[in-house]
C-alpha positions, 0 to 999 in steps of 0.5 A, a space after each residue: 486446136 485438138 489433134 487426132 490421127 488414124 492409120 489405114 491400109 487402103 487395098 487396091 482393086 488390082 496389084 499396082 506395079 511401076 518401073 523397077 518391079 515395084 508392086 503393092 497391093 495396099 496403100 498405107 496412109 495416115 489421116 489427121 484431123 484438127 478441131 477448133 470449136 465446131 469445125 474439124 478439118 482432115 488431111 491425109 499423107 500416104 506412105 511411099 516406101 522409096 521416100 523413106 517416110 512410113 506411117 509409123 514415123 509420122 505417128 512417132 513425130 505426132 506423138 513427140 510433138 503433139 502439144 506443139 502441133 495443136 498449140 497455134 492460133 489459127 488466123 492464116 494457114 500459110 503461117 501455120 505451114 511455116 510453123 510446122 515446116 520448122 517444127 517437123 523439118 524432116 517429115 514433109 509428108 506429115 507437114 502436108 497432112 497437117 497443112 491440108 487439115 488446116 486449110 480444110 478447117 480454115 475453109 469451114 471457118 470462112 464458109 468457102 471451098 478452098 478454090 474460092 479462098 484462092 480466088 479461082 473459079 470452077 471453070 474449064 477444069 481438066 479431066 483426070 486420067 486413070 492409071 494402068 500399072 505395068 502388067 502383062 499386055 492382056 491384063 492391062 487391056 482387061 483393066 482398060 475394058 473394066 474402066 472405059 475412060 477418056 484418058 489413061 496414064 500408062 506406067 512404062 519402063 520395060 524393054 517392050 514399052 512401044 509394043 505394049 502401047 501399040 497393043 493397048 492402042 488397038 483397043 481404045 482411041 482414048 488419050 494416052 499419057 505415059 509415066 516412066 518413073 525414071 526407068 529409061 536411059 537417054 538412048 531409050 528415051 530418044 528411040 521410044 518417044 517418037 514412036 510413042 507419039 505416032 501411037 497417040 501418046 500426049 506426054 511423057 512423065 519422068 522419062 529419066 532418072 531424077 538426077 540425070 539433068 544432063 540427059 534431060 537437057 538433051 532429051 528436052 531439045 530433041 523430044 517431040 512430046 512434052 516432058 513432065 518432071 515428077 521425081 525431079 521436082 519435089 520441093 519449091 526449089 526444084 521448079 526453076 531447075 526444070 526450065 529447059 529440062 522439062 516442059 512441065 512439072 507434076 506437083 504432089 501435095 504429099 511430097 512438096 509438104 502440102 497445099 501451101 507450098 503447092 500454091 507457090 509452086 504453081 505460081 512460080 511454074 507459070 511465071 517460068 512458062 512451065 505447064 502444071 500437072 498435079 498428081 496423086 499418090 494413091 490417096 483416098 477421097 480425103 487427099 484427092 479432095 484437096 487435089 480437086 480444089 486446085 483444078 481451076 489452076 491446073 493444065 493436067 491432073 492425075 487424081 484417080 486414087 479413089 478409083 484404084 482402091 477397092 475400099 475408100 474411107 471418105 465421101 465428097 468427090 465423084 467421077 463422071 467420064 474423067 470429070 471431077 465433081 465436088 460437093 461445093 461445101 466449105 473447105 474440102 467438102 468431104 466426110 470421112 466415112 470411117 467416123 460414121 
């Protein structure tokens, strides 16, 4: 297979802030492509600073292993993932992008969208939420009014979380989900969650620090709202640990190292009685189209990446009042517009 890659800086429509004051105006991302015959598959891995994997590191690993990455007889994407997993053991983000590209390529070779290759049907797919980052209340209200949506994910982790949600609730009857990114103590969570339920919040994502398992066990027993693991559930081995600590997990393709392990994580979570969400990491349409292929298997989805960006670099999915619409074409069904 021939291997190509491109670096992009994706600008946000608005500065994006989560708990602990982390704000960014652009999302660095790496696009990779695998070419075999007349087909070419694409994948994406955004760089997230607090996971210590930069676009530059991914490019360095590609250049160091370029020949080995392309030297594989593609008969089964899962076998290619295992090959990459051992070839690049310290870079799951790059493995994720290559795994995504491989599945896109394989789907084109088989002339089927991925959800059909995975023996699922496009029925009862969940609506995606739209994320509102932490800001002054009036700014967050303005962002909601700018983008009327049936479900909002509200970033929290401030001393005024309850008052903030109360203010937002005055301006919409939409469903609220909250994402704390580990920004609460156990005491804060026990106090705030019942109040948030009264304000129409549907679920809480990552309320406590990712390694506060004892606190999560106590909160799980007391919480009147479902709790979803994000930073506490990165890889396959984390799924089982979430039982009796969380009610569900949020899978990120980039963090878990691609669609191949994500398929196994979904199966394992369902066997353990956990709900399944899949989330984005501010990907363009390329990475978001990969999330879309999982929709028939998900209970919840957060794939608003392209909606948060001022500029996209691909076409292939669209949004209509929370509903995700794909092209239905083989593989991911996308076209990178930067190649036009």
